[in-house]
C-alpha positions, 0 to 999 in steps of 0.5 A: 882575233886569238886562234881558238882551238877546238874544245877537248874531248873530257877524259871519263873513267870508270868507277872500277878504273878509279879504284884500281888506280888507287889501289895501284897508286898506293902500292907504287907509292910505298915501293917508291918509299922503299918498301918492297913490292910484295909487302906493299901489295899486301899491306894495301890488299889488307886495307879497306878502300873507298870506291868513288861512290863512298863504298867501302871494298877491299882487293885480294892480293892476287887482284893487286898484282893483276892490276899493277901488272895491267898497269905496268903493261899499259905503261909500256905500250904508251908511246916513248917520249919524244927525244929532246932536242939536240943541245942548242950551240952556246952561240950562233955568231961567235966561233967556238975557238973565240969562246974558248979563248975568252973562257981561258983569258977570263980564267987567267984575268978576271979583270979583263974587260970584253973589249980588251979580251977581244983585242987580244983574240984578234992580236992573236989570231983567235978571230979574223975580225975585231973592232965594233962588229965583233963587239956588237956580236958579243954584246948580242950573245951575252944575256941581259 
């Protein structure tokens, strides 16, 4: 049977919060398109906006700045996103020296086959083993 998660509580915002978000979004959109924030705030405040109920409403420049400041404060209070996981190693099976050797050799001789490159690596002592086991490990590493 499939795992069922409990139902999520729906997010309910007040009409006032939705209206303020509409105004803040309009100012931020203009600022992101290159307009200065002060000019964007004045222009957005001069417009008449519709509330979620469809009623026309305008906001003053002072209110727009206050709502912008509240939005910035709320955004900075949110927890920072989790740090990115550390970069995954290219291979957990093949030694880094071998991978470096393969890249170097492939740059010099692009027509060399993988078995040939592995034979060269073994002859030069880049890796301690050769044969089908190393080739199998290499094939497991290469995406299909």
